PyMOL commands that place a pseudoatom at each C-alpha (Angstrom):
pseudoatom trace, name=CA, resn=MET, resi=1, chain=A, elem=C, hetatm=0, pos=[98.520, -141.015, 108.506]
pseudoatom trace, name=CA, resn=VAL, resi=2, chain=A, elem=C, hetatm=0, pos=[100.343, -138.814, 106.026]
pseudoatom trace, name=CA, resn=LEU, resi=3, chain=A, elem=C, hetatm=0, pos=[98.286, -135.087, 105.713]
pseudoatom trace, name=CA, resn=LYS, resi=4, chain=A, elem=C, hetatm=0, pos=[99.395, -132.864, 102.738]
pseudoatom trace, name=CA, resn=LYS, resi=5, chain=A, elem=C, hetatm=0, pos=[98.151, -130.090, 101.638]
pseudoatom trace, name=CA, resn=LEU, resi=6, chain=A, elem=C, hetatm=0, pos=[97.134, -129.882, 98.168]
pseudoatom trace, name=CA, resn=THR, resi=7, chain=A, elem=C, hetatm=0, pos=[98.321, -126.253, 96.434]
pseudoatom trace, name=CA, resn=LEU, resi=8, chain=A, elem=C, hetatm=0, pos=[96.199, -125.213, 93.813]
pseudoatom trace, name=CA, resn=SER, resi=9, chain=A, elem=C, hetatm=0, pos=[96.604, -122.234, 91.165]
pseudoatom trace, name=CA, resn=SER, resi=10, chain=A, elem=C, hetatm=0, pos=[92.939, -120.303, 92.221]
pseudoatom trace, name=CA, resn=ALA, resi=11, chain=A, elem=C, hetatm=0, pos=[90.031, -120.425, 94.461]
pseudoatom trace, name=CA, resn=LEU, resi=12, chain=A, elem=C, hetatm=0, pos=[88.355, -123.960, 95.602]
pseudoatom trace, name=CA, resn=GLN, resi=13, chain=A, elem=C, hetatm=0, pos=[84.682, -123.045, 95.875]
pseudoatom trace, name=CA, resn=GLY, resi=14, chain=A, elem=C, hetatm=0, pos=[83.180, -126.797, 95.201]
pseudoatom trace, name=CA, resn=THR, resi=15, chain=A, elem=C, hetatm=0, pos=[84.131, -129.811, 96.745]
pseudoatom trace, name=CA, resn=PRO, resi=16, chain=A, elem=C, hetatm=0, pos=[86.271, -132.560, 95.430]
pseudoatom trace, name=CA, resn=ALA, resi=17, chain=A, elem=C, hetatm=0, pos=[84.943, -136.123, 94.160]
pseudoatom trace, name=CA, resn=TYR, resi=18, chain=A, elem=C, hetatm=0, pos=[87.448, -139.657, 94.747]
pseudoatom trace, name=CA, resn=TRP, resi=19, chain=A, elem=C, hetatm=0, pos=[87.326, -142.504, 92.635]
pseudoatom trace, name=CA, resn=GLN, resi=20, chain=A, elem=C, hetatm=0, pos=[89.944, -145.828, 92.407]
pseudoatom trace, name=CA, resn=ASN, resi=21, chain=A, elem=C, hetatm=0, pos=[92.610, -144.264, 94.455]
pseudoatom trace, name=CA, resn=ASN, resi=22, chain=A, elem=C, hetatm=0, pos=[92.527, -140.518, 92.903]
pseudoatom trace, name=CA, resn=LEU, resi=23, chain=A, elem=C, hetatm=0, pos=[90.866, -137.031, 93.832]
pseudoatom trace, name=CA, resn=PHE, resi=24, chain=A, elem=C, hetatm=0, pos=[89.007, -134.838, 91.504]
pseudoatom trace, name=CA, resn=VAL, resi=25, chain=A, elem=C, hetatm=0, pos=[89.093, -131.147, 91.908]
pseudoatom trace, name=CA, resn=ALA, resi=26, chain=A, elem=C, hetatm=0, pos=[88.585, -128.213, 89.566]
pseudoatom trace, name=CA, resn=ALA, resi=27, chain=A, elem=C, hetatm=0, pos=[89.222, -125.096, 91.054]
pseudoatom trace, name=CA, resn=THR, resi=28, chain=A, elem=C, hetatm=0, pos=[87.297, -121.776, 89.680]
pseudoatom trace, name=CA, resn=GLY, resi=29, chain=A, elem=C, hetatm=0, pos=[88.948, -120.538, 86.334]
pseudoatom trace, name=CA, resn=ASP, resi=30, chain=A, elem=C, hetatm=0, pos=[90.681, -123.978, 86.352]
pseudoatom trace, name=CA, resn=SER, resi=31, chain=A, elem=C, hetatm=0, pos=[90.368, -127.270, 84.158]
pseudoatom trace, name=CA, resn=LEU, resi=32, chain=A, elem=C, hetatm=0, pos=[89.011, -130.102, 85.855]
pseudoatom trace, name=CA, resn=LYS, resi=33, chain=A, elem=C, hetatm=0, pos=[92.563, -132.503, 87.635]
pseudoatom trace, name=CA, resn=SER, resi=34, chain=A, elem=C, hetatm=0, pos=[93.085, -135.744, 88.963]
pseudoatom trace, name=CA, resn=PHE, resi=35, chain=A, elem=C, hetatm=0, pos=[95.243, -136.304, 91.388]
pseudoatom trace, name=CA, resn=PRO, resi=36, chain=A, elem=C, hetatm=0, pos=[96.026, -139.828, 92.623]
pseudoatom trace, name=CA, resn=LEU, resi=37, chain=A, elem=C, hetatm=0, pos=[96.175, -140.893, 95.877]
pseudoatom trace, name=CA, resn=THR, resi=38, chain=A, elem=C, hetatm=0, pos=[99.617, -143.501, 96.678]
pseudoatom trace, name=CA, resn=ASN, resi=39, chain=A, elem=C, hetatm=0, pos=[99.797, -145.265, 99.882]
pseudoatom trace, name=CA, resn=GLY, resi=40, chain=A, elem=C, hetatm=0, pos=[98.455, -142.174, 101.882]
pseudoatom trace, name=CA, resn=THR, resi=41, chain=A, elem=C, hetatm=0, pos=[99.747, -139.651, 99.828]
pseudoatom trace, name=CA, resn=LEU, resi=42, chain=A, elem=C, hetatm=0, pos=[98.497, -137.062, 97.687]
pseudoatom trace, name=CA, resn=ALA, resi=43, chain=A, elem=C, hetatm=0, pos=[100.715, -136.172, 94.639]
pseudoatom trace, name=CA, resn=SER, resi=44, chain=A, elem=C, hetatm=0, pos=[101.607, -132.621, 94.451]
pseudoatom trace, name=CA, resn=ALA, resi=45, chain=A, elem=C, hetatm=0, pos=[100.823, -132.536, 90.635]
pseudoatom trace, name=CA, resn=SER, resi=46, chain=A, elem=C, hetatm=0, pos=[97.754, -133.628, 88.703]
pseudoatom trace, name=CA, resn=SER, resi=47, chain=A, elem=C, hetatm=0, pos=[98.537, -136.164, 86.755]
pseudoatom trace, name=CA, resn=SER, resi=48, chain=A, elem=C, hetatm=0, pos=[96.053, -135.452, 83.829]
pseudoatom trace, name=CA, resn=GLN, resi=49, chain=A, elem=C, hetatm=0, pos=[93.724, -132.654, 83.159]
pseudoatom trace, name=CA, resn=SER, resi=50, chain=A, elem=C, hetatm=0, pos=[90.745, -131.629, 80.803]
pseudoatom trace, name=CA, resn=THR, resi=51, chain=A, elem=C, hetatm=0, pos=[91.365, -129.251, 78.124]
pseudoatom trace, name=CA, resn=ALA, resi=52, chain=A, elem=C, hetatm=0, pos=[88.489, -127.390, 79.187]
pseudoatom trace, name=CA, resn=ALA, resi=53, chain=A, elem=C, hetatm=0, pos=[88.418, -124.527, 82.281]
pseudoatom trace, name=CA, resn=PHE, resi=54, chain=A, elem=C, hetatm=0, pos=[85.389, -124.231, 84.507]
pseudoatom trace, name=CA, resn=ASN, resi=55, chain=A, elem=C, hetatm=0, pos=[85.635, -120.154, 84.609]
pseudoatom trace, name=CA, resn=ALA, resi=56, chain=A, elem=C, hetatm=0, pos=[83.255, -118.557, 86.854]
pseudoatom trace, name=CA, resn=PHE, resi=57, chain=A, elem=C, hetatm=0, pos=[82.467, -120.555, 90.194]
pseudoatom trace, name=CA, resn=GLY, resi=58, chain=A, elem=C, hetatm=0, pos=[84.774, -124.059, 89.200]
pseudoatom trace, name=CA, resn=ALA, resi=59, chain=A, elem=C, hetatm=0, pos=[82.857, -127.323, 89.724]
pseudoatom trace, name=CA, resn=SER, resi=60, chain=A, elem=C, hetatm=0, pos=[82.200, -129.568, 91.869]
pseudoatom trace, name=CA, resn=PRO, resi=61, chain=A, elem=C, hetatm=0, pos=[82.721, -133.329, 89.927]
pseudoatom trace, name=CA, resn=VAL, resi=62, chain=A, elem=C, hetatm=0, pos=[80.769, -136.746, 90.904]
pseudoatom trace, name=CA, resn=VAL, resi=63, chain=A, elem=C, hetatm=0, pos=[82.034, -140.114, 89.400]
pseudoatom trace, name=CA, resn=SER, resi=64, chain=A, elem=C, hetatm=0, pos=[79.779, -142.720, 88.037]
pseudoatom trace, name=CA, resn=SER, resi=65, chain=A, elem=C, hetatm=0, pos=[81.322, -146.139, 87.201]
pseudoatom trace, name=CA, resn=ASN, resi=66, chain=A, elem=C, hetatm=0, pos=[79.976, -149.687, 86.463]
pseudoatom trace, name=CA, resn=ASN, resi=67, chain=A, elem=C, hetatm=0, pos=[80.752, -152.950, 87.571]
pseudoatom trace, name=CA, resn=THR, resi=68, chain=A, elem=C, hetatm=0, pos=[83.236, -153.694, 84.931]
pseudoatom trace, name=CA, resn=GLY, resi=69, chain=A, elem=C, hetatm=0, pos=[85.451, -150.203, 86.362]
pseudoatom trace, name=CA, resn=GLY, resi=70, chain=A, elem=C, hetatm=0, pos=[84.758, -147.959, 83.552]
pseudoatom trace, name=CA, resn=GLY, resi=71, chain=A, elem=C, hetatm=0, pos=[84.160, -144.397, 85.280]
pseudoatom trace, name=CA, resn=THR, resi=72, chain=A, elem=C, hetatm=0, pos=[83.356, -141.155, 84.498]
pseudoatom trace, name=CA, resn=VAL, resi=73, chain=A, elem=C, hetatm=0, pos=[83.826, -137.566, 85.742]
pseudoatom trace, name=CA, resn=TRP, resi=74, chain=A, elem=C, hetatm=0, pos=[80.767, -135.599, 85.352]
pseudoatom trace, name=CA, resn=ALA, resi=75, chain=A, elem=C, hetatm=0, pos=[81.608, -132.105, 85.640]
pseudoatom trace, name=CA, resn=LEU, resi=76, chain=A, elem=C, hetatm=0, pos=[78.787, -128.817, 85.744]
pseudoatom trace, name=CA, resn=ASP, resi=77, chain=A, elem=C, hetatm=0, pos=[80.144, -125.464, 83.942]
pseudoatom trace, name=CA, resn=THR, resi=78, chain=A, elem=C, hetatm=0, pos=[78.082, -123.002, 85.558]
pseudoatom trace, name=CA, resn=SER, resi=79, chain=A, elem=C, hetatm=0, pos=[79.866, -119.744, 84.500]
pseudoatom trace, name=CA, resn=GLY, resi=80, chain=A, elem=C, hetatm=0, pos=[76.971, -118.422, 82.373]
pseudoatom trace, name=CA, resn=ALA, resi=81, chain=A, elem=C, hetatm=0, pos=[74.780, -117.746, 85.884]
pseudoatom trace, name=CA, resn=PRO, resi=82, chain=A, elem=C, hetatm=0, pos=[72.068, -116.527, 85.920]
pseudoatom trace, name=CA, resn=SER, resi=83, chain=A, elem=C, hetatm=0, pos=[71.506, -115.841, 82.192]
pseudoatom trace, name=CA, resn=ALA, resi=84, chain=A, elem=C, hetatm=0, pos=[73.042, -118.669, 80.655]
pseudoatom trace, name=CA, resn=PRO, resi=85, chain=A, elem=C, hetatm=0, pos=[72.315, -122.386, 80.485]
pseudoatom trace, name=CA, resn=ALA, resi=86, chain=A, elem=C, hetatm=0, pos=[74.865, -124.791, 82.633]
pseudoatom trace, name=CA, resn=VAL, resi=87, chain=A, elem=C, hetatm=0, pos=[77.284, -127.228, 80.590]
pseudoatom trace, name=CA, resn=LEU, resi=88, chain=A, elem=C, hetatm=0, pos=[77.328, -130.230, 81.837]
pseudoatom trace, name=CA, resn=HIS, resi=89, chain=A, elem=C, hetatm=0, pos=[80.562, -132.739, 80.576]
pseudoatom trace, name=CA, resn=ALA, resi=90, chain=A, elem=C, hetatm=0, pos=[81.434, -135.281, 80.847]
pseudoatom trace, name=CA, resn=TYR, resi=91, chain=A, elem=C, hetatm=0, pos=[84.860, -136.913, 80.712]
pseudoatom trace, name=CA, resn=ASP, resi=92, chain=A, elem=C, hetatm=0, pos=[86.529, -140.717, 80.837]
pseudoatom trace, name=CA, resn=ALA, resi=93, chain=A, elem=C, hetatm=0, pos=[87.534, -141.052, 84.540]
pseudoatom trace, name=CA, resn=THR, resi=94, chain=A, elem=C, hetatm=0, pos=[91.020, -142.623, 83.362]
pseudoatom trace, name=CA, resn=ASP, resi=95, chain=A, elem=C, hetatm=0, pos=[92.163, -140.090, 81.000]
pseudoatom trace, name=CA, resn=LEU, resi=96, chain=A, elem=C, hetatm=0, pos=[90.286, -136.206, 81.490]
pseudoatom trace, name=CA, resn=THR, resi=97, chain=A, elem=C, hetatm=0, pos=[91.493, -134.780, 77.498]
pseudoatom trace, name=CA, resn=ARG, resi=98, chain=A, elem=C, hetatm=0, pos=[88.742, -137.453, 76.638]
pseudoatom trace, name=CA, resn=GLU, resi=99, chain=A, elem=C, hetatm=0, pos=[85.390, -135.615, 77.071]
pseudoatom trace, name=CA, resn=LEU, resi=100, chain=A, elem=C, hetatm=0, pos=[82.585, -138.250, 76.461]
pseudoatom trace, name=CA, resn=TYR, resi=101, chain=A, elem=C, hetatm=0, pos=[79.928, -135.938, 76.335]
pseudoatom trace, name=CA, resn=ASN, resi=102, chain=A, elem=C, hetatm=0, pos=[79.018, -132.160, 75.923]
pseudoatom trace, name=CA, resn=SER, resi=103, chain=A, elem=C, hetatm=0, pos=[75.318, -130.732, 76.938]
pseudoatom trace, name=CA, resn=ALA, resi=104, chain=A, elem=C, hetatm=0, pos=[76.471, -127.765, 74.678]
pseudoatom trace, name=CA, resn=ALA, resi=105, chain=A, elem=C, hetatm=0, pos=[77.368, -129.027, 71.521]
pseudoatom trace, name=CA, resn=ARG, resi=106, chain=A, elem=C, hetatm=0, pos=[73.357, -129.828, 70.487]
pseudoatom trace, name=CA, resn=ALA, resi=107, chain=A, elem=C, hetatm=0, pos=[71.154, -127.320, 70.945]
pseudoatom trace, name=CA, resn=GLN, resi=108, chain=A, elem=C, hetatm=0, pos=[68.445, -129.598, 72.279]
pseudoatom trace, name=CA, resn=ASP, resi=109, chain=A, elem=C, hetatm=0, pos=[70.715, -130.752, 75.047]
pseudoatom trace, name=CA, resn=ALA, resi=110, chain=A, elem=C, hetatm=0, pos=[71.329, -127.869, 76.843]
pseudoatom trace, name=CA, resn=ALA, resi=111, chain=A, elem=C, hetatm=0, pos=[70.262, -127.128, 80.182]
pseudoatom trace, name=CA, resn=GLY, resi=112, chain=A, elem=C, hetatm=0, pos=[67.860, -124.691, 81.529]
pseudoatom trace, name=CA, resn=PRO, resi=113, chain=A, elem=C, hetatm=0, pos=[69.608, -121.560, 83.231]
pseudoatom trace, name=CA, resn=ALA, resi=114, chain=A, elem=C, hetatm=0, pos=[72.644, -122.511, 85.541]
pseudoatom trace, name=CA, resn=VAL, resi=115, chain=A, elem=C, hetatm=0, pos=[72.586, -121.922, 89.212]
pseudoatom trace, name=CA, resn=LYS, resi=116, chain=A, elem=C, hetatm=0, pos=[76.055, -120.958, 90.971]
pseudoatom trace, name=CA, resn=LEU, resi=117, chain=A, elem=C, hetatm=0, pos=[77.315, -124.300, 92.625]
pseudoatom trace, name=CA, resn=ALA, resi=118, chain=A, elem=C, hetatm=0, pos=[75.273, -126.610, 90.977]
pseudoatom trace, name=CA, resn=VAL, resi=119, chain=A, elem=C, hetatm=0, pos=[76.323, -129.803, 91.634]
pseudoatom trace, name=CA, resn=PRO, resi=120, chain=A, elem=C, hetatm=0, pos=[75.489, -133.015, 89.298]
pseudoatom trace, name=CA, resn=THR, resi=121, chain=A, elem=C, hetatm=0, pos=[73.489, -136.368, 90.983]
pseudoatom trace, name=CA, resn=VAL, resi=122, chain=A, elem=C, hetatm=0, pos=[73.748, -139.591, 89.675]
pseudoatom trace, name=CA, resn=GLY, resi=123, chain=A, elem=C, hetatm=0, pos=[70.935, -142.053, 90.100]
pseudoatom trace, name=CA, resn=ASN, resi=124, chain=A, elem=C, hetatm=0, pos=[69.992, -144.887, 88.260]
pseudoatom trace, name=CA, resn=GLY, resi=125, chain=A, elem=C, hetatm=0, pos=[71.728, -144.838, 85.136]
pseudoatom trace, name=CA, resn=LYS, resi=126, chain=A, elem=C, hetatm=0, pos=[70.664, -140.746, 84.405]
pseudoatom trace, name=CA, resn=VAL, resi=127, chain=A, elem=C, hetatm=0, pos=[72.262, -137.516, 85.188]
pseudoatom trace, name=CA, resn=TYR, resi=128, chain=A, elem=C, hetatm=0, pos=[70.175, -134.633, 87.111]
pseudoatom trace, name=CA, resn=VAL, resi=129, chain=A, elem=C, hetatm=0, pos=[70.844, -130.896, 86.868]
pseudoatom trace, name=CA, resn=GLY, resi=130, chain=A, elem=C, hetatm=0, pos=[69.055, -128.641, 88.300]
pseudoatom trace, name=CA, resn=THR, resi=131, chain=A, elem=C, hetatm=0, pos=[68.748, -125.385, 87.051]
pseudoatom trace, name=CA, resn=GLN, resi=132, chain=A, elem=C, hetatm=0, pos=[66.402, -121.946, 87.828]
pseudoatom trace, name=CA, resn=ASN, resi=133, chain=A, elem=C, hetatm=0, pos=[63.607, -123.217, 86.100]
pseudoatom trace, name=CA, resn=GLU, resi=134, chain=A, elem=C, hetatm=0, pos=[63.669, -126.743, 85.306]
pseudoatom trace, name=CA, resn=LEU, resi=135, chain=A, elem=C, hetatm=0, pos=[64.916, -130.176, 86.120]
pseudoatom trace, name=CA, resn=SER, resi=136, chain=A, elem=C, hetatm=0, pos=[67.337, -131.456, 83.278]
pseudoatom trace, name=CA, resn=VAL, resi=137, chain=A, elem=C, hetatm=0, pos=[67.927, -135.023, 83.004]
pseudoatom trace, name=CA, resn=TYR, resi=138, chain=A, elem=C, hetatm=0, pos=[70.449, -137.211, 81.250]
pseudoatom trace, name=CA, resn=GLY, resi=139, chain=A, elem=C, hetatm=0, pos=[70.587, -140.286, 79.732]
pseudoatom trace, name=CA, resn=LEU, resi=140, chain=A, elem=C, hetatm=0, pos=[71.418, -142.945, 77.504]
pseudoatom trace, name=CA, resn=LEU, resi=141, chain=A, elem=C, hetatm=0, pos=[68.166, -142.569, 74.593]
pseudoatom trace, name=CA, resn=PRO, resi=142, chain=A, elem=C, hetatm=0, pos=[66.420, -145.887, 74.049]
for i in range(1, 142): cmd.bond("trace and resi %d" % i, "trace and resi %d" % (i + 1))
show_as sticks, trace
zoom trace
């Protein structure tokens, strides 16, 4: 087994996610980044990163995928806690520059007031975001 230390430019307050030989990390004040894992060795440089930064607390990304192999990385921006809404982001897991969804883009998609270090939960085709006073549920409309 090869162990390698991943050095980030800022604090990591959340947990990383793993999917198809990639480690996804969003450190404080940094963008969401993907680090390839090849033959048990973690790359020292990211292979892809989002354009948006996760300011105050970073994020704990979560990956969902379907049977055909398409992956989505979900990350929650909670930097507005405790007064501003949490912002749910979805990215193409193979290219983090492709943001697929942003709950701040439409007023009716806004989540409740953010809770720092909250983690989105994926299940049954939906994404659940716990906030200070509600459970926001995201999914495809019929």
